[in-house]
C-alpha positions as CSV (number, residue, x, y, z in Angstrom):
1,M,119.8,49.8,145.5
2,T,117.0,51.9,146.8
3,S,117.3,55.5,145.9
4,E,116.5,58.4,148.3
5,K,113.1,59.0,146.6
6,N,112.0,55.4,147.5
7,F,112.2,56.1,151.2
8,N,111.0,59.1,153.1
9,K,113.7,60.2,155.5
10,S,111.4,62.5,157.4
11,R,108.9,59.7,157.9
12,I,111.5,57.3,159.1
13,R,112.7,59.8,161.7
14,Q,109.1,60.2,162.8
15,L,108.6,56.4,163.2
16,F,111.8,56.1,165.2
17,V,110.6,58.8,167.7
18,A,107.3,57.1,168.1
19,Y,109.0,53.7,168.6
20,V,111.5,54.8,171.3
21,T,108.7,56.6,173.2
22,N,106.5,53.5,173.1
23,S,103.7,55.5,171.4
24,I,103.8,53.9,168.0
25,P,100.4,52.8,166.6
26,H,100.0,49.3,165.2
27,T,99.9,50.5,161.6
28,D,103.0,52.6,162.0
29,Y,104.8,49.7,163.6
30,N,104.0,47.7,160.5
31,E,105.4,50.5,158.3
32,L,108.6,50.7,160.4
33,M,109.1,46.9,160.2
34,D,108.7,47.2,156.4
35,Y,111.6,49.6,156.4
36,V,113.6,47.2,158.6
37,Q,112.9,44.4,156.2
38,E,114.0,46.4,153.2
39,A,117.2,47.5,155.1
40,R,118.3,43.9,155.1
41,R,118.8,44.2,151.3
42,D,119.6,47.9,150.9
43,T,122.9,49.1,152.4
44,E,122.0,52.8,151.8
45,L,118.7,52.5,153.7
46,H,120.5,50.5,156.4
47,A,123.2,53.2,156.8
48,F,120.6,55.9,157.0
49,M,118.5,54.1,159.7
50,E,121.6,53.5,161.8
51,Q,122.4,57.2,161.5
52,V,118.9,58.2,162.6
53,W,119.0,55.8,165.5
54,N,122.4,57.0,166.7
55,A,121.0,60.5,166.9
56,Q,118.4,59.3,169.5
57,P,119.2,59.9,173.2
58,I,120.5,56.6,174.7
59,T,120.9,56.4,178.5
60,Q,123.0,53.2,178.6
61,P,125.1,51.0,176.3
62,F,123.6,48.0,174.5
63,T,125.1,44.8,175.7
64,E,125.8,41.7,173.6
65,L,123.4,39.7,175.6
66,E,120.6,42.1,175.0
67,S,121.4,42.1,171.3
68,K,121.1,38.4,171.0
69,V,117.9,38.2,173.0
70,L,116.2,41.0,171.0
71,Y,117.4,39.6,167.7
72,Q,115.6,36.3,168.5
73,Q,112.5,38.2,169.7
74,I,112.1,40.2,166.5
75,L,112.7,37.2,164.3
76,S,109.9,35.4,166.2
77,D,107.5,38.1,165.1
78,K,104.9,36.5,162.9
79,R,105.7,39.0,160.1
80,F,109.1,37.3,159.7
81,T,108.4,33.6,160.5
82,A,107.4,32.8,156.9
83,N,110.8,34.1,155.6
84,P,113.7,31.7,155.2
85,K,116.5,31.9,157.7
86,P,119.0,34.6,156.5
87,T,122.6,33.7,155.5
88,I,125.4,34.7,157.8
89,P,126.2,38.1,156.0
90,V,122.5,39.1,156.2
91,Y,122.3,37.9,159.8
92,R,125.1,40.2,160.8
93,M,123.5,43.2,159.1
94,W,120.0,42.4,160.5
95,Y,121.5,41.7,163.9
96,G,122.8,45.3,164.1
97,I,119.5,46.8,163.0
98,A,117.6,44.7,165.6
99,A,119.9,45.7,168.3
100,S,119.4,49.4,167.6
101,L,115.7,49.3,167.0
102,V,114.7,47.8,170.3
103,L,117.1,49.4,172.8
104,I,114.4,51.1,174.8
105,S,111.1,49.5,174.0
106,L,111.4,45.8,173.3
107,I,114.0,44.9,175.9
108,A,111.4,45.7,178.6
109,I,108.4,43.9,177.0
110,L,107.6,40.3,177.8
111,M,106.0,39.0,174.7
112,L,103.3,36.3,174.9
113,N,102.4,37.1,171.3
114,Y,102.5,40.1,168.9
115,R,99.0,41.3,169.6
116,G,98.6,44.3,171.8
117,V,102.2,44.7,172.7
118,F,102.3,48.5,172.1
119,K,98.8,49.4,173.4
120,E,98.8,51.1,176.7
121,K,96.0,50.0,178.9
122,E,94.0,52.3,181.2
123,F,93.5,49.4,183.7
124,L,97.3,49.1,184.5
125,S,97.4,48.8,188.2
126,K,98.1,52.3,189.6
127,N,99.0,50.9,193.0
128,I,102.0,49.1,191.5
129,I,103.8,52.5,191.3
130,K,102.4,53.7,194.6
131,N,103.7,50.6,196.4
132,D,106.8,50.1,194.3
133,I,109.6,47.7,195.4
134,P,113.3,48.1,194.5
135,P,115.4,45.2,193.1
136,G,117.8,43.2,195.1
137,T,121.4,44.3,195.8
138,Q,124.9,42.9,196.5
139,K,124.6,41.5,200.0
140,A,125.2,38.4,201.9
141,V,126.2,37.1,205.4
142,L,129.6,35.4,205.9
143,T,129.8,33.0,208.8
144,L,133.5,32.2,209.7
145,G,134.6,28.9,211.1
146,N,134.8,30.4,214.6
147,G,131.1,31.3,214.4
148,I,131.6,35.1,213.8
149,Q,129.2,36.5,211.3
150,V,130.0,39.4,209.0
151,E,127.5,41.4,206.9
152,L,128.8,41.7,203.4
153,T,127.8,44.4,200.9
154,A,129.5,46.1,198.0
155,A,131.0,48.6,200.4
156,G,134.1,47.8,202.5
157,N,133.9,46.1,205.9
158,D,136.6,46.6,208.5
159,S,135.3,43.8,210.7
160,L,136.1,41.3,207.9
161,M,139.8,42.3,208.0
162,R,139.9,42.1,211.8
163,N,138.4,38.5,211.9
164,S,140.2,36.7,209.0
165,E,143.8,37.0,207.9
166,N,143.3,35.5,204.4
167,I,140.0,37.2,203.2
168,V,140.0,40.5,201.4
169,K,137.4,42.6,199.5
170,A,138.2,43.3,195.9
171,A,137.6,46.8,194.3
172,D,134.4,45.5,192.8
173,G,133.1,44.3,196.1
174,Q,133.5,40.6,195.7
175,L,135.0,38.4,198.4
176,V,138.5,37.0,197.6
177,Y,140.3,34.3,199.6
178,Q,144.1,34.3,199.5
179,Q,145.5,30.8,199.4
180,S,148.2,30.4,202.1
181,G,149.5,27.0,200.9
182,K,149.8,25.9,204.6
183,T,148.2,22.7,205.8
184,R,145.9,23.5,208.7
185,V,142.9,22.1,210.5
186,T,140.1,22.4,208.1
187,S,137.8,25.3,209.0
188,Y,134.5,25.8,207.0
189,N,133.0,29.1,206.1
190,T,129.4,29.7,204.9
191,I,128.1,32.5,202.7
192,E,124.3,33.0,202.5
193,T,122.4,35.5,200.4
194,P,119.0,36.6,201.6
195,R,116.0,37.1,199.5
196,G,116.7,40.2,197.5
197,G,120.5,39.6,197.6
198,Q,123.3,38.2,195.4
199,Y,127.0,38.0,195.8
200,Q,130.3,37.0,194.2
201,I,133.3,35.2,195.7
202,I,136.7,33.8,194.7
203,L,137.5,30.7,196.6
204,P,141.0,29.9,197.8
205,D,141.8,27.8,194.7
206,G,140.8,30.6,192.3
207,T,137.3,29.2,191.5
208,K,134.8,32.0,190.9
209,V,131.3,31.7,192.3
210,W,128.2,33.8,191.6
211,L,125.6,33.2,194.3
212,N,122.0,34.1,193.4
213,S,119.3,35.3,195.9
214,S,118.2,33.0,198.7
215,S,121.2,30.7,198.3
216,R,124.0,29.3,200.5
217,I,127.4,27.7,200.0
218,K,129.6,26.0,202.6
219,Y,133.3,25.5,201.8
220,P,136.7,25.0,203.4
221,E,138.7,28.1,204.2
222,S,141.6,26.4,202.6
223,F,141.8,23.4,200.1
224,A,145.5,22.7,201.0
225,G,146.0,19.0,202.0
226,L,142.5,18.0,201.0
227,H,141.8,15.1,198.7
228,K,139.2,17.0,196.8
229,R,137.6,20.5,196.7
230,A,134.1,19.9,198.0
231,I,131.5,22.5,198.7
232,E,127.8,22.4,199.6
233,L,125.1,24.4,197.8
234,S,121.5,25.2,198.4
235,G,119.8,27.6,196.0
236,E,121.5,28.7,192.8
237,A,125.1,29.4,191.8
238,Y,127.2,29.8,188.7
239,F,130.8,28.4,188.9
240,E,133.9,29.0,187.0
241,V,136.1,26.3,188.4
242,A,139.9,26.6,188.5
243,H,141.5,23.6,186.8
244,N,143.3,21.1,189.1
245,R,143.4,17.5,187.9
246,K,144.9,16.3,191.1
247,Q,142.2,17.8,193.2
248,P,138.6,17.4,191.7
249,F,135.9,19.9,192.5
250,T,132.5,18.7,193.7
251,V,129.3,20.6,194.4
252,N,126.9,18.7,196.7
253,T,123.2,19.6,197.0
254,D,120.4,17.8,198.8
255,N,119.6,15.6,195.8
256,Q,122.8,15.3,193.7
257,T,126.5,15.7,193.4
258,V,128.3,17.4,190.5
259,E,132.0,16.4,189.9
260,V,134.3,18.5,187.8
261,L,138.0,19.2,187.1
262,G,137.8,22.7,185.6
263,T,134.7,24.1,183.9
264,H,131.9,26.7,183.8
265,F,128.4,25.6,184.9
266,N,125.2,26.7,186.7
267,V,123.3,24.7,189.4
268,T,119.8,25.5,190.5
269,S,118.6,23.6,193.5
270,Y,115.9,25.6,195.4
271,A,113.8,23.8,198.0
272,N,110.6,25.3,196.5
273,E,111.4,24.1,193.0
274,N,110.4,20.6,191.8
275,E,113.6,20.3,189.7
276,T,117.3,20.4,190.2
277,R,119.0,21.7,187.1
278,T,122.7,21.6,186.2
279,T,123.6,23.5,183.1
280,L,127.0,23.1,181.5
281,V,128.6,26.1,179.6
282,E,132.1,24.9,179.2
283,G,134.2,21.7,180.0
284,S,132.7,18.5,181.3
285,V,130.8,17.5,184.5
286,K,129.4,14.3,185.9
287,V,126.0,14.6,187.7
288,S,125.0,11.9,190.2
289,K,121.8,11.4,192.2
290,N,122.3,11.2,196.0
291,Q,121.1,7.7,196.9
292,D,122.3,4.2,197.7
293,K,125.6,3.5,195.8
294,D,124.2,0.2,194.4
295,Q,121.4,2.2,192.7
296,Q,123.3,5.4,191.9
297,Q,122.6,7.0,188.5
298,S,125.0,9.4,186.9
299,L,125.2,11.3,183.7
300,T,128.1,13.1,182.0
301,L,127.3,16.4,180.3
302,I,128.9,18.1,177.4
303,P,128.6,21.9,176.8
304,G,125.1,23.0,175.9
305,Q,123.4,20.2,177.9
306,Q,121.4,20.3,181.1
307,A,120.9,17.6,183.7
308,V,117.4,17.8,185.1
309,L,116.5,15.8,188.3
310,T,112.8,15.5,188.8
311,G,111.0,13.0,191.1
312,G,114.2,10.9,191.5
313,I,114.7,10.7,187.7
314,L,117.8,12.2,186.1
315,N,117.6,13.2,182.5
316,I,119.7,15.2,180.0
317,E,118.1,18.0,178.0
318,K,119.4,20.6,175.5
319,A,120.1,23.7,177.5
320,D,119.3,27.3,176.7
321,L,122.6,28.8,178.0
322,E,121.5,32.4,177.9
323,A,118.3,31.8,179.9
324,A,120.1,29.6,182.5
325,T,122.9,32.0,183.2
326,A,121.4,35.5,182.5
327,W,120.7,36.1,186.2
328,K,124.4,36.6,186.9
329,D,124.7,39.2,184.1
330,G,121.7,41.1,185.5
331,Y,118.8,39.9,183.5
332,F,115.7,37.8,183.6
333,I,115.3,35.7,180.5
334,F,112.1,33.7,180.1
335,K,111.7,31.0,177.5
336,D,108.3,29.4,177.3
337,E,108.0,29.7,181.1
338,S,104.9,29.6,183.2
339,L,103.7,32.6,185.2
340,Q,104.1,30.6,188.5
341,S,107.8,29.8,187.7
342,I,108.5,33.4,186.8
343,M,106.8,34.7,190.0
344,R,108.9,32.4,192.1
345,K,112.0,34.1,190.7
346,I,110.5,37.5,191.2
347,S,109.6,36.6,194.8
348,R,113.2,35.6,195.6
349,W,114.9,38.6,193.9
350,Y,112.5,41.3,195.2
351,D,111.9,39.6,198.6
352,V,108.2,39.5,198.2
353,E,105.3,37.1,199.0
354,V,103.3,36.1,196.0
355,T,99.6,35.1,196.2
356,Y,97.1,34.1,193.5
357,S,93.4,34.8,193.1
358,K,91.2,32.3,191.3
359,N,91.1,31.7,187.5
360,I,94.6,32.8,186.6
361,P,95.1,32.1,182.9
362,D,97.5,29.3,182.0
363,K,99.9,31.2,179.8
364,R,103.5,30.9,179.1
365,Y,105.9,33.8,178.5
366,E,109.0,34.7,176.6
367,G,111.1,37.8,177.0
368,S,113.9,39.6,178.7
369,I,114.2,42.4,181.2
370,S,116.8,43.8,183.5
371,R,116.9,42.5,187.1
372,F,117.7,46.0,188.3
373,K,114.3,47.5,187.4
374,N,111.8,48.3,190.2
375,V,109.1,45.6,190.5
376,S,106.5,48.0,189.0
377,E,108.3,47.9,185.6
378,I,108.5,44.1,185.6
379,L,104.8,43.7,186.5
380,R,103.6,46.4,184.0
381,K,105.1,44.4,181.1
382,F,103.1,41.4,182.1
383,E,99.9,43.4,182.2
384,L,100.6,44.6,178.7
385,T,100.3,41.1,177.4
386,E,96.7,41.1,178.6
387,G,94.9,38.6,180.9
388,V,96.9,39.2,184.1
389,H,97.0,42.0,186.7
390,F,98.7,42.7,190.0
391,K,98.0,44.3,193.3
392,V,101.0,45.3,195.5
393,E,100.4,45.7,199.2
394,G,103.6,46.1,201.3
395,R,105.8,43.2,200.2
396,R,102.9,41.1,199.0
397,I,102.0,40.8,195.3
398,T,98.6,39.4,194.4
399,V,98.2,38.0,190.9
400,M,94.7,38.5,189.4
401,P,93.1,37.7,186.1
């Protein structure tokens, strides 16, 4: 075990302060990582570093999702790639240190590579802050079967109660349908989120739906008496389907149909994306292309798999569940993703137009950042990776080399 004389407590405190204020020089960062590496084997040093970190001011709790993402980011640092994978006991100890170390700095940094991450650049676009844009919010428009439209926000809405007898707003703002059990003429409702909006709903059968920005679902106001629970989707939604073997649940998009009994899955089907992706978290689903029945292709997924429909071809891939579902938990997670793909997500969530100047570098990015940051904080992290800059004019973002 390392004795106190083998590590300088005052120096460790100094390194922590520099780290959390994002002012740590490259050489000092290396020194701090050396201490972190040693703490994997030294319980005394580990305990002291945790004590020092806990004394730092923290403005918000550290979530399990953030811990997992940041643990993977630190392990991908080139200083550690040559080391063998740790055993489970070491993983648990290192996981805790990684979670603590990167609470403020690394969670907001999109890492293309290690080089230059902590260097502040004088050329960071000043107009990003001047013309800042806030993130999206909980909002949607509900269209009832009788054509009445109701604006939905996290706040209460009296007009909703006046126009529908079986819809209520929960304390957390989500929309909840109360199943009456009566067979009635089927009436369809539609919920549509605008660009810069998202919303949650509990359907009459108890199925939970998270609707991402610029998305729409159409569904019956009651499933009573229906052969199956069928809804229509455009955009992106995450489903936790209530189990009912006698009444299968189907999600229909322009290009495919997803059939389930009771399961958790995510469907991405935006008109401006080349792919339709169905990611299975729990249970089992069958994904079928929408075409002539004689030529219909279908695939059955197991948890951890993703059906990808591109150019009329349906394939199964291994899924990154955290990246596919992070949006509903309030995060962007990018895994080897192109700048154009990332900017389409930013465009929908911040309700902005994105344009590109010539000679944009062909880079791919990995990282995680909260969806509830202003756009300036998102774009600034990309600029830190070098090679790309932004100009914000009104609700237009121009990407420049």
